[in-house]
Every structure is written in structure tokens, then in C-alpha cells.
C-alpha positions as CSV (number, residue, x, y, z in Angstrom):
1,X,30.4,-16.5,-28.3
2,X,33.6,-16.2,-29.4
3,X,33.4,-15.3,-32.6
4,X,30.8,-16.3,-35.6
5,X,32.7,-19.8,-36.5
6,X,31.8,-21.0,-32.7
7,X,28.4,-19.5,-32.6
8,X,27.7,-21.7,-36.1
9,X,29.3,-24.5,-34.8
10,X,27.4,-24.4,-31.3
11,X,24.5,-23.9,-32.7
12,X,24.9,-27.3,-34.9
13,X,26.0,-28.7,-31.9
14,X,22.6,-27.9,-30.3
15,X,20.1,-29.2,-32.8
16,X,18.3,-26.9,-35.6
17,X,15.8,-26.1,-33.0
18,X,17.8,-24.8,-30.4
19,X,18.8,-21.6,-31.5
20,X,16.7,-20.3,-34.8
21,X,18.4,-17.1,-35.6
22,X,18.0,-15.5,-39.1
23,X,21.2,-15.1,-41.0
24,X,21.1,-11.2,-40.7
25,X,21.6,-11.7,-37.5
26,X,24.9,-13.2,-38.0
27,X,26.0,-11.9,-41.1
28,X,27.4,-8.2,-40.3
29,X,26.3,-4.6,-41.4
30,X,25.9,-5.5,-45.5
31,X,23.6,-8.1,-45.0
32,X,21.9,-6.7,-42.1
33,X,21.5,-3.3,-44.3
34,X,19.0,-5.1,-47.4
35,X,15.6,-6.5,-46.1
36,X,15.3,-10.1,-45.6
37,X,14.0,-12.4,-48.1
38,X,11.9,-14.4,-46.1
39,X,10.1,-13.3,-41.6
40,X,12.5,-13.4,-39.1
41,X,13.0,-16.9,-37.7
42,X,11.6,-17.9,-34.7
43,X,12.8,-19.8,-31.6
44,X,11.5,-23.6,-32.5
45,X,11.8,-26.8,-29.3
46,X,14.1,-29.8,-30.5
47,X,13.3,-32.9,-30.6
48,X,15.0,-34.5,-27.7
49,X,18.3,-36.6,-29.3
50,X,17.0,-40.3,-26.8
51,X,13.6,-41.4,-25.9
52,X,12.7,-40.1,-22.8
53,X,13.0,-43.2,-20.6
54,X,16.6,-43.0,-22.0
55,X,18.1,-41.8,-19.0
56,X,17.0,-43.5,-16.2
57,X,17.3,-44.4,-13.2
58,X,19.1,-41.0,-13.4
59,X,16.1,-39.5,-14.5
60,X,12.8,-41.0,-15.0
61,X,10.9,-40.4,-18.2
62,X,7.8,-38.8,-16.3
63,X,10.7,-36.0,-15.2
64,X,12.3,-35.6,-18.6
65,X,8.6,-35.7,-20.4
66,X,7.8,-32.9,-18.2
67,X,11.1,-30.9,-17.9
68,X,11.1,-30.6,-21.7
69,X,7.7,-31.0,-22.8
70,X,6.2,-28.4,-20.4
71,X,9.5,-26.0,-19.5
72,X,11.5,-26.3,-22.1
73,X,8.7,-25.5,-24.3
74,X,7.4,-22.4,-21.6
75,X,10.7,-20.7,-22.5
76,X,10.9,-21.6,-26.1
77,X,6.7,-19.3,-26.3
78,X,8.4,-16.5,-23.6
79,X,11.6,-15.8,-26.2
80,X,8.9,-16.0,-29.0
81,X,6.4,-13.5,-27.4
82,X,8.9,-11.2,-26.5
83,X,10.4,-11.0,-29.7
84,X,7.1,-10.6,-31.1
85,X,6.4,-8.1,-28.8
86,X,9.7,-6.2,-29.7
87,X,8.7,-6.3,-33.3
88,X,5.1,-4.6,-32.9
89,X,7.1,-1.5,-31.0
90,X,9.7,-1.1,-33.9
91,X,6.5,-1.1,-35.6
92,X,4.7,1.5,-33.9
93,X,7.3,3.9,-32.3
94,X,6.1,3.2,-28.8
95,X,9.0,1.9,-26.5
96,X,8.1,2.5,-23.4
97,X,8.0,-1.7,-22.6
98,X,11.5,-2.0,-24.3
99,X,13.5,-2.3,-20.3
100,X,11.0,-4.9,-19.6
101,X,10.8,-6.6,-23.5
102,X,14.7,-6.7,-22.7
103,X,14.6,-8.9,-19.6
104,X,11.4,-11.1,-20.8
105,X,13.9,-12.1,-23.9
106,X,17.0,-12.7,-22.0
107,X,15.6,-14.8,-19.6
108,X,13.5,-16.9,-22.1
109,X,15.9,-17.1,-24.7
110,X,18.9,-18.2,-22.2
111,X,16.6,-20.4,-20.7
112,X,16.2,-22.3,-24.6
113,X,19.4,-21.8,-25.0
114,X,20.8,-23.7,-21.7
115,X,18.0,-25.9,-22.3
116,X,18.8,-26.9,-25.6
117,X,22.3,-27.5,-24.5
118,X,21.6,-29.7,-21.1
119,X,19.8,-32.3,-23.7
120,X,23.1,-32.6,-25.4
121,X,24.9,-32.9,-22.4
122,X,23.1,-36.0,-21.5
123,X,23.3,-39.7,-22.8
124,X,22.4,-42.8,-22.3
125,X,24.1,-46.1,-21.5
126,X,27.1,-46.6,-18.9
127,X,29.2,-43.7,-18.2
128,X,32.1,-42.9,-19.6
129,X,35.7,-40.4,-19.4
130,X,36.2,-37.7,-21.2
131,X,39.5,-38.4,-23.7
132,X,41.7,-36.3,-26.3
133,X,42.4,-32.4,-26.2
134,X,39.2,-31.6,-24.0
135,X,40.7,-34.1,-21.4
136,X,44.5,-32.6,-21.7
137,X,42.3,-29.3,-21.0
138,X,40.6,-30.0,-18.4
139,X,43.9,-31.4,-16.5
140,X,45.6,-28.3,-17.4
141,X,42.9,-26.2,-16.2
142,X,41.7,-27.9,-13.2
143,X,44.4,-29.8,-12.2
144,X,42.4,-33.5,-12.8
145,X,38.9,-34.8,-14.0
146,X,38.4,-35.3,-10.0
147,X,38.9,-32.0,-9.5
148,X,37.1,-30.5,-11.9
149,X,34.0,-32.4,-10.9
150,X,34.2,-31.4,-7.5
151,X,34.3,-27.9,-8.1
152,X,31.1,-28.1,-10.8
153,X,29.6,-30.5,-8.0
154,X,30.4,-27.5,-5.2
155,X,29.2,-24.9,-7.9
156,X,26.2,-26.4,-9.3
157,X,24.7,-27.3,-5.6
158,X,26.0,-24.2,-4.2
159,X,23.3,-21.7,-6.2
160,X,21.4,-19.7,-4.9
161,X,17.6,-20.3,-5.8
162,X,16.8,-21.2,-9.7
163,X,19.7,-21.7,-11.9
164,X,22.7,-24.1,-13.8
165,X,26.1,-24.8,-13.3
166,X,28.4,-24.1,-16.5
167,X,31.4,-26.0,-18.3
168,X,32.4,-23.2,-20.5
169,X,35.5,-22.0,-22.6
170,X,36.7,-18.7,-22.0
171,X,38.4,-17.3,-25.3
172,X,40.2,-14.1,-24.3
173,X,42.7,-16.8,-22.0
174,X,41.7,-19.6,-24.1
175,X,41.1,-21.7,-20.9
176,X,38.1,-23.6,-19.0
177,X,35.8,-22.3,-16.2
178,X,33.4,-23.3,-14.5
179,X,30.9,-21.2,-13.5
180,X,27.3,-20.6,-11.9
181,X,24.2,-19.0,-13.7
182,X,21.4,-17.5,-11.4
183,X,18.4,-18.2,-13.6
184,X,19.5,-18.9,-17.0
185,X,21.1,-15.5,-17.5
186,X,23.0,-13.8,-14.8
187,X,26.3,-14.3,-13.7
188,X,28.0,-15.2,-16.4
189,X,31.5,-14.0,-18.2
190,X,31.1,-12.1,-21.7
191,X,31.6,-14.4,-24.6
192,X,32.1,-17.4,-23.1
193,X,31.2,-20.9,-25.1
194,X,28.9,-22.5,-22.8
195,X,30.5,-27.2,-23.2
196,X,28.0,-28.7,-20.8
197,X,25.5,-27.9,-18.3
198,X,23.6,-29.2,-15.6
199,X,20.0,-27.8,-14.7
200,X,19.3,-27.7,-10.9
201,X,16.2,-25.4,-11.3
202,X,13.8,-27.7,-9.0
203,X,12.0,-28.1,-12.4
204,X,14.7,-30.8,-13.5
205,X,14.7,-32.9,-10.6
206,X,12.4,-32.3,-7.6
207,X,9.5,-35.1,-8.5
208,X,12.9,-37.9,-8.3
209,X,15.0,-36.3,-5.9
210,X,12.6,-33.8,-3.9
211,X,14.6,-30.9,-2.4
212,X,17.8,-33.5,-2.2
213,X,19.7,-31.0,-5.0
214,X,23.6,-32.8,-4.2
215,X,21.9,-36.4,-4.7
216,X,20.5,-34.9,-8.3
217,X,24.0,-33.8,-9.1
218,X,26.0,-36.5,-7.9
219,X,24.1,-39.3,-10.0
220,X,24.2,-36.1,-13.2
221,X,27.5,-37.3,-13.6
222,X,26.9,-41.0,-14.5
223,X,25.3,-40.1,-17.6
224,X,27.3,-36.6,-19.1
225,X,28.0,-36.9,-22.9
226,X,31.7,-36.5,-22.5
227,X,32.0,-37.1,-26.4
228,X,29.8,-34.3,-27.4
229,X,31.1,-31.7,-25.4
230,X,34.4,-32.6,-26.3
231,X,33.0,-31.4,-29.9
232,X,31.9,-28.6,-28.7
233,X,35.3,-27.7,-27.2
234,X,36.9,-28.9,-30.4
235,X,34.8,-25.9,-32.4
236,X,36.2,-23.3,-30.4
237,X,39.8,-24.0,-30.4
238,X,40.3,-24.9,-33.8
């Protein structure tokens, strides 16, 4: 994430439960030097921003319920378990498992953050197109919306194994990029802010589309929430 303002804005856009971090984790050395007034915050499963059947027929009620209530919830539990184990390691001074626990935290924590953004990337109702500053940035960085869709869809369909496709803002060049993500945490560029993501783990589509990932990816475009994506983009560039 690029700077404290962008981190706060992204957290707000994902919902209060999406990335529940303590203030000391974001505020710098002065605050971190003082003991926290309350126990460190833990990750929480955010509520869906719409009814579980609202994305049908693209995503059925059953697949949304299982995806959110089981898979996403499991990443929340995994992230909290890793945090608890790391706290215990610090208290005991036994750091033998820090490498494995750090991997667990990266995997489950990233899974939670990306799933939280995934639900915010989708919306019920008729399909729409991006407008305003986001549309201008898409035309500038990809040539056109159709070219963005083509690259994003190709990336999503080509992810090896399990992972994601993501539209991100890269703060060094101040431009939009499309990235493939393996698992939840691999192949990113440090500092990018994810704006919109497509989950291509099989649990996101298999019950409905079986092994036809391309069909799921093509249908995904009809439920993309471009207004919320534009809000996240605006938070990055203002």
C-alpha cells in the first residue's frame, strides 16, 4: 500500500471487518513505543454487502454462501491463529517456528484481504462501465476498456493453479497494472494497492462452472462494481 492515507482509505472501502489492525501498527514508532490501551485487534469476517442470492445467475446463492461462510471464514481463522502463535513465540522467546508462522500469516492474511476486496468488487444489477478519472486512467494505461478486459481476462484464465487476477494502482509510476497472483500472496509488486480482483481459486466457481474457468471469468465482467473500484482509485491518487 502506498502511504498511510491510502492504507486507511482502502481499509475503509473494504469494510470495518476487512482489515482490523491496531492503530499502533499504522502510526509509527512514537505510538508503537507505548503499550497499547487495549489488546491488539484481530481479523473479522466482514458481512456480505448484498444478499447471498443477489449475484445470481452469475454466482448462485449456494456458491456465495459456501465461498464466504466457509472459505473466507477459514482464512480469517488462519490469520488469527498465526497472530496468536507469533504472540506466544514472542512471550516465550522461542522463535523456532517464526519462518513457518510468517508464511501462514502471509497466506491467510492475504487470503482474507483479497476476499474482502472480492466481495466489494462485485455488485448486483445490470452491468455498468467505469467513468470519470478511472476511465481516463484505463484509457491512458491500457489503451481502452476493451484492452484492459482482454488483458485482465487472459491473466485470470492463465493463473497457474490457484490464485487471482487483480487491477492495481502502482504508486511509483502512478499507473494502473494488471497482475496475476498465485495463491494469495505470490507475484505481487510491493507497494501496489489492489482496486478490483477476480478470485480464480476453484472454490470461487467450481460448483457452478465446474472446470470451465474461462466461462466464469467472462461472466465475472457482468457483475464488476466499477463505482467502488473508482472510489478506491480516487483514494490512491488524490
